N, CA, C and O atoms as a MOPAC input file, in Angstrom:
PM7 MOZYME 1SCF
protein

 N     -7.57600 1   -28.10700 1   -38.47400 1
 C     -7.35900 1   -28.95500 1   -37.24700 1
 C     -8.04000 1   -28.32000 1   -36.04200 1
 O     -7.94000 1   -27.15700 1   -35.65200 1
 N     -8.65000 1   -29.17600 1   -35.60600 1
 C     -9.59100 1   -28.63800 1   -33.96800 1
 C     -8.51600 1   -28.34000 1   -32.97700 1
 O     -7.53500 1   -29.07300 1   -32.85200 1
 N     -8.71000 1   -27.24200 1   -32.26200 1
 C     -7.93600 1   -27.09700 1   -31.16400 1
 C     -8.32500 1   -27.64700 1   -29.79200 1
 O     -7.54200 1   -27.77300 1   -28.85100 1
 N    -10.11800 1   -28.07900 1   -29.78300 1
 C    -10.52900 1   -28.39700 1   -28.55000 1
 C    -11.45600 1   -29.46900 1   -28.78400 1
 O    -12.55800 1   -29.29000 1   -29.30300 1
 N    -11.06900 1   -30.44700 1   -28.45000 1
 C    -11.81800 1   -31.77500 1   -28.95900 1
 C    -12.60300 1   -32.29700 1   -27.20500 1
 O    -12.03400 1   -32.56700 1   -26.14800 1
 N    -13.85400 1   -32.26600 1   -27.50600 1
 C    -14.43500 1   -32.60100 1   -25.93200 1
 C    -13.94500 1   -33.85700 1   -25.30300 1
 O    -13.96500 1   -33.98900 1   -24.07900 1
 N    -13.55800 1   -34.67200 1   -26.00600 1
 C    -12.84300 1   -35.93900 1   -25.55000 1
 C    -11.71600 1   -36.13900 1   -25.78500 1
 O    -11.30100 1   -36.36900 1   -26.92100 1
 N    -10.85700 1   -36.07900 1   -24.54400 1
 C     -9.29400 1   -36.28800 1   -24.53700 1
 C     -8.32300 1   -35.15200 1   -23.45200 1
 O     -7.20300 1   -35.31200 1   -22.96900 1
 N     -9.22600 1   -34.07800 1   -23.34600 1
 C     -8.52100 1   -33.52300 1   -22.38000 1
 C     -8.87700 1   -33.64700 1   -21.02900 1
 O     -8.27600 1   -33.05400 1   -20.13200 1
 N     -9.78900 1   -34.36200 1   -20.85800 1
 C    -10.54800 1   -34.74200 1   -19.61800 1
 C     -9.53700 1   -35.24200 1   -18.60200 1
 O     -9.55000 1   -34.92500 1   -17.41300 1
 N     -8.81700 1   -35.90800 1   -19.07600 1
 C     -7.67400 1   -36.96800 1   -18.29700 1
 C     -7.22200 1   -35.80200 1   -17.25800 1
 O     -7.27400 1   -36.18100 1   -16.08800 1
 N     -6.73900 1   -34.31100 1   -17.46700 1
 C     -6.25700 1   -33.55600 1   -16.88800 1
 C     -7.12300 1   -32.39800 1   -15.89300 1
 O     -6.58300 1   -31.55800 1   -15.17400 1
 N     -8.53100 1   -32.59700 1   -16.06100 1
 C     -9.40400 1   -31.66700 1   -15.41400 1
 C     -9.38100 1   -31.93000 1   -14.05500 1
 O     -9.43400 1   -30.89300 1   -13.39300 1
 N     -9.32800 1   -32.84200 1   -13.46900 1
 C     -9.23800 1   -32.91400 1   -12.04000 1
 C     -7.84400 1   -33.46500 1   -11.34800 1
 O     -7.80700 1   -34.06400 1   -10.27300 1
 N     -6.70000 1   -33.14600 1   -12.17600 1
 C     -5.22300 1   -33.55700 1   -11.90800 1
 C     -4.56200 1   -32.38000 1   -11.26100 1
 O     -4.44100 1   -31.31600 1   -11.86800 1
 N     -4.15100 1   -32.54600 1   -10.09200 1
 C     -3.54800 1   -31.29300 1    -9.47900 1
 C     -1.96600 1   -31.66500 1    -8.90800 1
 O     -1.45000 1   -30.86800 1    -8.12400 1
 N     -1.42000 1   -32.56000 1    -9.20900 1
 C     -0.02500 1   -33.06700 1    -8.99700 1
 C      1.00100 1   -32.02000 1    -9.27000 1
 O      0.82500 1   -31.19700 1   -10.16900 1
 N      2.13300 1   -32.02700 1    -8.47700 1
 C      3.18100 1   -31.10200 1    -8.49000 1
 C      3.87000 1   -31.34200 1   -10.06100 1
 O      4.07800 1   -32.51500 1   -10.37100 1
 N      4.13200 1   -30.55800 1   -10.78700 1
 C      5.00500 1   -30.92000 1   -12.19600 1
 C      4.72700 1   -29.82400 1   -13.27800 1
 O      4.19100 1   -28.73100 1   -13.09400 1
 N      5.16700 1   -30.30600 1   -14.34800 1
 C      4.81500 1   -29.57900 1   -15.49500 1
 C      4.22800 1   -30.09900 1   -16.82100 1
 O      4.36600 1   -31.29500 1   -17.08000 1
 N      3.81200 1   -29.57300 1   -17.37700 1
 C      2.89400 1   -29.79900 1   -18.49400 1
 C      3.63400 1   -29.17300 1   -19.88400 1
 O      3.99800 1   -28.00400 1   -20.01000 1
 N      3.75000 1   -30.14500 1   -20.79800 1
 C      4.89000 1   -30.09200 1   -21.77700 1
 C      3.88300 1   -30.56800 1   -23.03500 1
 O      2.84500 1   -31.22400 1   -22.95100 1
 N      4.59000 1   -29.97400 1   -24.32600 1
 C      3.83100 1   -30.12600 1   -25.56800 1
 C      3.81900 1   -31.83000 1   -25.75000 1
 O      4.80200 1   -32.52900 1   -25.50500 1
 N      2.70900 1   -32.26800 1   -26.15400 1
 C      2.87200 1   -33.72200 1   -26.38600 1
 C      3.51500 1   -33.95600 1   -27.40500 1
 O      4.10700 1   -35.03500 1   -27.43000 1
 N      3.60900 1   -33.19700 1   -28.39300 1
 C      4.58300 1   -33.25600 1   -29.72700 1
 C      5.82900 1   -33.10500 1   -29.78800 1
 O      6.47800 1   -33.84100 1   -30.53100 1
 N      6.56000 1   -31.94700 1   -28.89100 1
 C      7.90600 1   -31.76500 1   -28.72400 1
 C      8.25400 1   -31.90500 1   -27.68200 1
 O      9.46500 1   -32.12400 1   -27.65200 1
 N      7.74800 1   -31.89300 1   -26.64400 1
 C      7.94800 1   -31.99500 1   -25.25300 1
 C      8.07000 1   -30.33900 1   -24.40600 1
 O      8.04900 1   -30.17400 1   -23.18700 1
 N      8.17800 1   -29.43000 1   -25.29800 1
 C      8.53500 1   -28.08000 1   -24.88200 1
 C      7.95400 1   -27.90700 1   -23.68500 1
 O      6.96100 1   -28.61900 1   -23.53400 1
 N      8.28100 1   -27.07000 1   -22.59900 1
 C      7.44800 1   -26.90300 1   -21.30500 1
 C      6.79300 1   -25.62800 1   -21.25700 1
 O      7.22600 1   -24.48100 1   -21.36800 1
 N      5.64800 1   -26.09600 1   -21.06400 1
 C      4.32400 1   -24.96400 1   -21.13700 1
 C      3.76100 1   -24.56500 1   -19.88100 1
 O      3.65200 1   -23.34400 1   -19.76800 1
 N      3.36200 1   -25.26400 1   -18.87900 1
 C      2.48900 1   -24.69100 1   -17.99600 1
 C      3.25600 1   -25.64200 1   -16.31400 1
 O      3.64900 1   -26.80400 1   -16.20600 1
 N      3.20600 1   -24.69600 1   -15.44000 1
 C      3.51900 1   -25.18800 1   -14.19500 1
 C      2.21000 1   -26.00800 1   -13.43500 1
 O      1.21200 1   -25.47600 1   -13.92200 1
 N      1.92500 1   -26.68300 1   -12.81200 1
 C      0.92400 1   -27.34300 1   -11.97500 1
 C      0.54400 1   -26.08000 1   -10.87500 1
 O     -0.41000 1   -26.13600 1   -10.09900 1
 N      1.45100 1   -24.98800 1   -10.97400 1
 C      0.98000 1   -23.93000 1    -9.82100 1
 C      0.12200 1   -23.06300 1   -10.47700 1
 O     -0.69500 1   -22.46900 1    -9.77400 1
 N      0.12900 1   -22.81500 1   -11.94100 1
 C     -0.69100 1   -22.17200 1   -12.44300 1
 C     -2.08800 1   -22.90800 1   -12.86600 1
 O     -2.96500 1   -22.23600 1   -13.41000 1
 N     -2.24400 1   -24.02500 1   -12.65900 1
 C     -3.46100 1   -24.63500 1   -12.91600 1
 C     -4.57400 1   -24.52300 1   -11.84900 1
 O     -4.30600 1   -24.80500 1   -10.68100 1
 N     -5.95000 1   -24.07800 1   -12.24800 1
 C     -6.63900 1   -24.27900 1   -11.41600 1
 C     -7.82400 1   -25.11000 1   -11.90200 1
 O     -7.83000 1   -25.52500 1   -13.06100 1
 N     -8.88300 1   -25.38300 1   -11.01500 1
 C    -10.35400 1   -26.02000 1   -10.88300 1
 C    -11.56800 1   -25.11000 1   -11.56400 1
 O    -11.91400 1   -24.09700 1   -10.95500 1
 N    -12.11000 1   -25.39300 1   -12.60500 1
 C    -13.13300 1   -24.80700 1   -12.87500 1
 C    -14.19800 1   -25.89600 1   -13.61400 1
 O    -14.06700 1   -27.11700 1   -13.52800 1
 N    -15.25300 1   -25.22500 1   -14.33900 1
 C    -16.35300 1   -26.08300 1   -14.63400 1
 C    -15.96500 1   -26.74900 1   -16.02900 1
 O    -16.62800 1   -27.74600 1   -16.31700 1
 N    -14.94800 1   -26.33100 1   -16.97600 1
 C    -14.73200 1   -26.78600 1   -18.24700 1
 C    -14.35500 1   -28.04500 1   -18.09900 1
 O    -13.92000 1   -28.28900 1   -16.97300 1
 N    -14.37500 1   -29.25500 1   -19.11700 1
 C    -13.60800 1   -30.36900 1   -18.84700 1
 C    -12.05800 1   -30.41500 1   -19.42400 1
 O    -11.37800 1   -31.44000 1   -19.36700 1
 N    -11.71100 1   -29.49100 1   -19.84100 1
 C    -10.23300 1   -29.37100 1   -20.29600 1
 C     -9.55600 1   -28.50200 1   -18.84800 1
 O    -10.14900 1   -27.81300 1   -18.01800 1
 N     -7.90600 1   -28.90700 1   -18.97200 1
 C     -7.41900 1   -28.41200 1   -18.00700 1
 C     -7.15300 1   -26.87900 1   -18.39500 1
 O     -7.20000 1   -26.45400 1   -19.55000 1
 N     -6.85000 1   -26.07100 1   -17.19200 1
 C     -7.21000 1   -24.41100 1   -17.42400 1
 C     -6.15300 1   -23.85000 1   -16.59900 1
 O     -6.07100 1   -24.19300 1   -15.41900 1
 N     -5.36200 1   -23.04700 1   -17.09100 1
 C     -3.91000 1   -22.62400 1   -16.51600 1
 C     -4.30100 1   -20.79700 1   -16.61000 1
 O     -5.17000 1   -20.22100 1   -17.26500 1
 N     -3.28800 1   -20.27400 1   -15.69300 1
 C     -3.44300 1   -18.70400 1   -15.80900 1
 C     -1.96500 1   -18.34700 1   -16.39400 1
 O     -1.80800 1   -17.12600 1   -16.42300 1
 N     -1.18400 1   -18.85400 1   -16.72300 1
 C      0.12400 1   -18.28500 1   -17.08300 1
 C      1.23900 1   -19.46800 1   -17.85900 1
 O      1.04700 1   -20.62500 1   -17.48600 1
 N      2.07300 1   -19.31700 1   -18.62200 1
 C      3.12700 1   -19.96100 1   -18.99800 1
 C      4.24400 1   -20.19200 1   -18.23400 1
 O      4.36400 1   -19.66500 1   -17.12800 1
 N      5.31800 1   -21.13400 1   -18.83600 1
 C      6.19200 1   -21.27900 1   -17.89000 1
 C      7.58000 1   -20.30200 1   -18.68300 1
 O      8.60700 1   -19.84500 1   -18.18300 1
 N      7.20300 1   -20.26900 1   -19.68500 1
 C      8.36100 1   -19.34600 1   -20.54600 1
 C      7.34300 1   -18.20800 1   -21.33400 1
 O      6.21100 1   -18.48500 1   -21.73100 1
 N      7.92700 1   -17.01800 1   -21.45600 1
 C      7.41200 1   -16.02300 1   -22.52100 1
 C      6.99500 1   -16.49200 1   -23.90800 1
 O      6.05100 1   -16.05300 1   -24.56300 1
 N      7.76600 1   -17.36000 1   -24.21700 1
 C      7.92200 1   -17.90500 1   -25.56000 1
 C      7.17300 1   -19.47600 1   -25.85200 1
 O      7.05600 1   -20.04800 1   -26.93600 1
 N      6.70600 1   -19.95400 1   -24.44200 1
 C      6.00200 1   -21.18700 1   -24.46100 1
 C      5.02700 1   -21.39200 1   -25.48500 1
 O      4.98100 1   -22.44100 1   -26.12800 1
 N      4.29500 1   -20.49400 1   -25.65400 1
 C      3.04200 1   -20.68500 1   -26.64500 1
 C      3.34100 1   -19.34400 1   -27.54400 1
 O      4.13800 1   -18.45600 1   -27.24300 1
 N      2.43400 1   -19.41000 1   -28.83500 1
 C      2.23800 1   -18.50800 1   -29.74800 1
 C      0.63200 1   -18.40000 1   -29.96500 1
 O     -0.10200 1   -19.37200 1   -30.14500 1
 N      0.20900 1   -17.00600 1   -29.91300 1
 C     -1.35600 1   -16.92100 1   -29.72500 1
 C     -1.74800 1   -15.91500 1   -30.96800 1
 O     -1.10900 1   -14.92400 1   -31.32200 1
 N     -2.95500 1   -16.42400 1   -31.53200 1
 C     -3.28400 1   -15.59300 1   -32.85000 1
 C     -4.75300 1   -15.45300 1   -32.30800 1
 O     -5.26600 1   -16.12600 1   -31.41400 1
 N     -5.38700 1   -14.32200 1   -33.12200 1
 C     -6.83900 1   -14.15300 1   -33.30600 1
 C     -7.76700 1   -15.02900 1   -33.60700 1
 O     -7.81800 1   -15.37600 1   -34.78700 1
 N     -8.41000 1   -15.41900 1   -32.97000 1
 C     -9.44600 1   -16.45900 1   -33.17400 1
 C    -10.72900 1   -15.64900 1   -34.26700 1
 O    -11.43500 1   -14.71600 1   -33.88600 1
 N    -10.76600 1   -16.06400 1   -35.18200 1
 C    -11.84000 1   -15.48100 1   -36.41600 1
 C    -13.36400 1   -15.43400 1   -35.74000 1
 O    -13.93500 1   -16.51000 1   -35.56000 1
 N    -13.77500 1   -14.65700 1   -35.50700 1
 C    -15.27800 1   -14.16600 1   -35.01200 1
 C    -15.65400 1   -14.58400 1   -33.68700 1
 O    -16.81500 1   -14.85000 1   -33.37300 1
 N    -14.24200 1   -14.66300 1   -32.58500 1
 C    -14.67600 1   -14.54500 1   -31.24500 1
 C    -13.50300 1   -13.78300 1   -30.76400 1
 O    -12.39700 1   -14.27400 1   -30.53600 1
 N    -13.81300 1   -12.63000 1   -30.64000 1
 C    -12.74700 1   -11.66400 1   -30.12900 1
 C    -12.27000 1   -11.81500 1   -28.62000 1
 O    -11.27300 1   -11.31600 1   -28.09800 1
 N    -13.16300 1   -12.56700 1   -28.10000 1
 C    -12.59300 1   -12.99200 1   -26.69400 1
 C    -11.64100 1   -14.06800 1   -26.65800 1
 O    -11.20200 1   -14.36900 1   -25.54900 1
 N    -11.26500 1   -14.66400 1   -27.60300 1
 C    -10.45200 1   -15.94300 1   -27.46200 1
 C     -9.66500 1   -15.75700 1   -28.52700 1
 O     -9.98100 1   -15.07500 1   -29.50200 1
 N     -8.32800 1   -16.51600 1   -28.34200 1
 C     -7.07500 1   -16.57000 1   -29.28700 1
 C     -6.54400 1   -18.19400 1   -29.19400 1
 O     -6.32600 1   -18.87700 1   -28.19300 1
 N     -6.43600 1   -18.50400 1   -30.51700 1
 C     -5.72100 1   -19.75000 1   -30.53000 1
 C     -4.61000 1   -19.62800 1   -29.98500 1
 O     -3.90800 1   -18.62400 1   -29.87300 1
 N     -4.40700 1   -20.91500 1   -29.55800 1
 C     -2.83700 1   -20.92100 1   -28.80500 1
 C     -1.97000 1   -22.24700 1   -29.76000 1
 O     -2.51100 1   -23.17400 1   -30.36400 1
 N     -0.70800 1   -21.99600 1   -29.65800 1
 C      0.12000 1   -22.92700 1   -30.56500 1
 C      1.43200 1   -23.28600 1   -29.24300 1
 O      1.61300 1   -22.67400 1   -28.19000 1
 N      2.08900 1   -24.33100 1   -29.72100 1
 C      3.32200 1   -24.68900 1   -28.69800 1
 C      4.01400 1   -23.47800 1   -29.67500 1
 O      3.87800 1   -23.28900 1   -30.88300 1
 N      4.85400 1   -22.69800 1   -28.60800 1
 C      5.88200 1   -21.88100 1   -29.07000 1
 C      7.15700 1   -22.53200 1   -29.83100 1
 O      7.87800 1   -21.86300 1   -30.57200 1
 N      7.35000 1   -23.86000 1   -29.57500 1
 C      8.68800 1   -24.28100 1   -30.23300 1
 C      8.27900 1   -25.11200 1   -31.55700 1
 O      8.96100 1   -24.95600 1   -32.57000 1
 N      7.11800 1   -26.03900 1   -31.56200 1
 C      6.83100 1   -26.72800 1   -32.88200 1
 C      5.67300 1   -26.17300 1   -33.57100 1
 O      5.33900 1   -26.54000 1   -34.69800 1
 N      4.92800 1   -25.09200 1   -32.73900 1
 C      3.56800 1   -25.00700 1   -33.59200 1
 C      2.48400 1   -25.65000 1   -33.64600 1
 O      1.52700 1   -25.31900 1   -34.34600 1
 N      2.54400 1   -26.90600 1   -32.70400 1
 C      1.49100 1   -27.79000 1   -32.71000 1
 C      0.14100 1   -27.08400 1   -32.11500 1
 O      0.57000 1   -26.21700 1   -31.35300 1
 N     -1.52200 1   -27.03900 1   -32.10000 1
 C     -2.06600 1   -26.66700 1   -31.72700 1
 C     -2.42600 1   -27.08900 1   -30.48800 1
 O     -2.61300 1   -28.27600 1   -30.21900 1
 N     -2.52700 1   -26.25600 1   -29.76700 1
 C     -2.79100 1   -26.79700 1   -28.14500 1
 C     -4.30300 1   -26.30800 1   -27.70200 1
 O     -4.89800 1   -27.19900 1   -27.09600 1
 N     -4.94200 1   -25.27600 1   -27.84300 1
 C     -6.34400 1   -24.79400 1   -27.71400 1
 C     -6.33600 1   -23.33200 1   -27.74100 1
 O     -5.71500 1   -22.71900 1   -28.60900 1
 N     -6.99700 1   -22.75900 1   -26.82700 1
 C     -7.52100 1   -21.31100 1   -26.63800 1
 C     -7.06400 1   -20.85200 1   -25.25900 1
 O     -6.90200 1   -21.53500 1   -24.24800 1
 N     -6.85300 1   -19.24200 1   -25.48500 1
 C     -6.71900 1   -18.30300 1   -24.46500 1
 C     -8.04000 1   -17.45600 1   -24.30600 1
 O     -8.22700 1   -16.65600 1   -25.22200 1
 N     -9.06600 1   -17.49100 1   -23.22400 1
 C    -10.22300 1   -16.96600 1   -23.27900 1
 C     -9.87100 1   -15.90800 1   -22.32800 1
 O     -9.65900 1   -16.07400 1   -21.12700 1
 N     -9.82100 1   -14.63600 1   -23.07600 1
 C     -9.42800 1   -13.33300 1   -22.46800 1
 C    -10.51000 1   -12.72900 1   -21.08600 1
 O    -11.73000 1   -12.69100 1   -21.24900 1
 N     -9.95800 1   -12.35700 1   -19.96900 1
 C    -10.47700 1   -11.76800 1   -19.20400 1
 C    -11.68800 1   -12.80300 1   -18.70700 1
 O    -12.79300 1   -12.29200 1   -18.52900 1
 N    -11.54900 1   -14.07600 1   -18.50000 1
 C    -12.27400 1   -14.83400 1   -18.08000 1
 C    -11.45400 1   -16.00400 1   -17.25100 1
 O    -11.83300 1   -17.17300 1   -17.31900 1
 N    -10.25500 1   -15.60000 1   -16.43100 1
 C     -9.36300 1   -16.37400 1   -15.50800 1
 C    -10.32600 1   -16.31200 1   -13.87100 1
 O    -11.38700 1   -15.78800 1   -13.53000 1
 N     -9.40500 1   -17.05000 1   -13.26300 1
 C    -10.08800 1   -17.12100 1   -11.85200 1
 C    -10.24500 1   -15.71000 1   -11.11100 1
 O    -10.96100 1   -15.57700 1   -10.11900 1
 N     -9.52700 1   -14.69900 1   -11.67000 1
 C     -9.53500 1   -13.29800 1   -10.87600 1
 C     -9.73200 1   -12.39800 1   -11.74000 1
 O     -9.42100 1   -12.71900 1   -12.88700 1
 N    -10.16700 1   -11.31800 1   -11.58000 1
 C    -10.66500 1   -10.34200 1   -12.62400 1
 C     -9.46200 1    -9.83300 1   -13.27100 1
 O     -8.47000 1    -9.48700 1   -12.62900 1
 N     -9.57700 1    -9.77100 1   -14.97000 1
 C     -8.71300 1    -9.02000 1   -15.48000 1
 C     -7.73100 1   -10.07200 1   -16.02000 1
 O     -7.06800 1    -9.69400 1   -16.98600 1
 N     -7.44000 1   -11.73600 1   -15.43200 1
 C     -6.86300 1   -12.84000 1   -15.86000 1
 C     -7.36200 1   -13.62500 1   -16.87400 1
 O     -8.51600 1   -14.03200 1   -16.74800 1
 N     -6.63400 1   -13.96600 1   -18.00500 1
 C     -7.27400 1   -14.85500 1   -18.87300 1
 C     -6.99200 1   -16.17100 1   -18.22400 1
 O     -6.30100 1   -16.39100 1   -17.22900 1
 N     -7.71300 1   -17.07100 1   -19.03700 1
 C     -7.97200 1   -18.75500 1   -18.65200 1
 C     -7.19200 1   -19.29200 1   -20.20800 1
 O     -7.45300 1   -18.88300 1   -21.33900 1
 N     -6.17900 1   -20.32500 1   -19.79500 1
 C     -5.85000 1   -20.88400 1   -20.82600 1
 C     -6.28800 1   -22.38300 1   -20.74000 1
 O     -5.94400 1   -23.06900 1   -19.77800 1
 N     -7.07300 1   -22.89600 1   -21.78500 1
 C     -7.71100 1   -24.14100 1   -21.77100 1
 C     -7.01600 1   -25.25400 1   -23.10700 1
 O     -6.68400 1   -24.88100 1   -24.23200 1
 N     -6.96100 1   -26.30400 1   -22.69800 1
 C     -6.23700 1   -27.15800 1   -23.53600 1
 C     -6.84400 1   -28.53200 1   -23.79300 1
 O     -7.67000 1   -29.02200 1   -23.02200 1
 N     -6.42400 1   -29.12600 1   -24.86600 1
 C     -7.16800 1   -30.29500 1   -25.11600 1
 C     -6.12500 1   -31.51100 1   -24.84000 1
 O     -5.68700 1   -31.51700 1   -23.69000 1
 N     -5.61800 1   -32.61200 1   -25.75600 1
 C     -4.89800 1   -33.65200 1   -25.26100 1
 C     -3.43900 1   -33.46100 1   -25.66100 1
 O     -2.52800 1   -34.28300 1   -25.55900 1
 N     -3.38800 1   -32.11000 1   -26.17600 1
 C     -2.16600 1   -31.89200 1   -26.78200 1
 C     -1.08800 1   -31.73300 1   -25.62600 1
 O      0.04300 1   -31.28800 1   -25.82000 1
 N     -1.60000 1   -32.17100 1   -24.35300 1
 C     -0.53400 1   -31.58200 1   -23.16200 1
 C     -0.08100 1   -32.97700 1   -22.70200 1
 O     -0.95400 1   -33.84300 1   -22.65000 1
 N      1.27800 1   -33.32600 1   -22.33400 1
 C      1.61100 1   -34.53500 1   -21.40800 1
 C      2.11200 1   -33.68400 1   -20.19800 1
 O      2.62700 1   -32.56700 1   -20.15000 1
 N      1.70100 1   -34.83000 1   -18.98900 1
 C      2.24800 1   -34.25000 1   -17.54700 1
 C      3.67200 1   -34.72300 1   -17.23500 1
 O      3.96500 1   -35.89600 1   -17.46300 1
 N      4.45300 1   -33.98400 1   -16.79400 1
 C      5.85500 1   -34.76400 1   -15.84200 1
 C      5.79600 1   -34.45700 1   -14.88100 1
 O      6.11900 1   -33.30500 1   -14.58900 1
 N      5.31400 1   -35.42900 1   -13.85600 1
 C      5.74100 1   -35.12100 1   -12.18400 1
 C      6.78300 1   -34.57700 1   -12.12500 1
 O      7.63200 1   -34.71800 1   -13.00600 1
 N      6.99200 1   -33.66400 1   -10.83500 1
 C      8.05800 1   -33.23800 1   -10.54100 1
 C      9.12800 1   -34.11700 1    -9.99000 1
 O     10.30600 1   -33.75900 1    -9.97800 1
 N      8.67500 1   -35.40000 1    -9.48100 1
 C      9.74400 1   -36.21500 1    -9.04400 1
 C     10.30300 1   -37.15300 1   -10.24700 1
 O     11.06500 1   -38.11700 1   -10.19000 1
 N      9.67600 1   -36.55100 1   -11.33700 1
 C     10.09200 1   -37.43900 1   -12.84400 1
 C     10.66600 1   -36.74900 1   -13.71900 1
 O     10.42100 1   -36.88800 1   -14.91700 1
 N     11.69200 1   -35.72800 1   -13.15500 1
 C     12.42700 1   -34.69800 1   -14.17000 1
 C     11.89600 1   -33.78500 1   -14.57600 1
 O     12.18900 1   -33.45700 1   -15.72600 1
 N     10.85100 1   -32.93900 1   -13.80000 1
 C     10.38400 1   -31.79400 1   -14.21900 1
 C     11.59700 1   -30.67900 1   -13.62500 1
 O     12.07700 1   -30.78200 1   -12.49600 1
 N     11.97600 1   -29.62500 1   -14.59800 1
 C     13.03800 1   -28.90900 1   -14.07300 1
 C     12.60900 1   -28.35100 1   -12.84500 1
 O     11.43800 1   -28.00700 1   -12.67900 1
 N     13.73900 1   -28.20400 1   -11.71900 1
 C     13.85300 1   -27.79700 1   -10.54900 1
 C     13.85200 1   -25.87200 1   -10.76100 1
 O     13.16400 1   -25.02700 1   -10.18800 1
 N     14.62900 1   -25.76600 1   -11.52600 1
 C     15.11800 1   -24.34600 1   -11.57600 1
 C     13.56400 1   -23.58400 1   -12.26300 1
 O     13.69700 1   -22.53300 1   -12.89100 1
 N     12.50800 1   -24.03600 1   -12.13200 1
 C     11.01700 1   -23.30000 1   -12.58400 1
 C     10.46200 1   -22.96800 1   -11.40700 1
 O      9.59200 1   -22.09800 1   -11.37700 1
 N     10.98000 1   -23.75700 1   -10.00600 1
 C     10.16400 1   -23.54000 1    -8.87400 1
 C      8.99800 1   -24.20200 1    -8.96000 1
 O      7.93700 1   -23.59500 1    -8.81200 1
 N      9.03900 1   -25.54600 1    -9.21500 1
 C      7.74600 1   -26.22700 1    -9.17200 1
 C      8.47200 1   -27.29700 1    -8.02400 1
 O      7.81600 1   -28.21900 1    -7.53800 1

């Protein structure tokens, strides 16, 4: 399974409404809009997850700077984490394909997450 398809994830590239991003397969909470940032890649990028167990990370073969990322609940492939490639020095960058679904803050995003 390919984690990053060039066409598909672009729908969230310039999307910065308040809310949360969940796994498109199982609906598990993955990222807050507060951790999303603009960058040059066509895929949405985040600096941190909502929960410690939101994602599972595995080494990417032949790419020491990247980890494969899957949903922490159902195991669906989401994308990659690029180590030390975030908006601030030493911060990682999560980028994802069309495996995400956005839930606007006013449509049921949990208020307990500070969104």
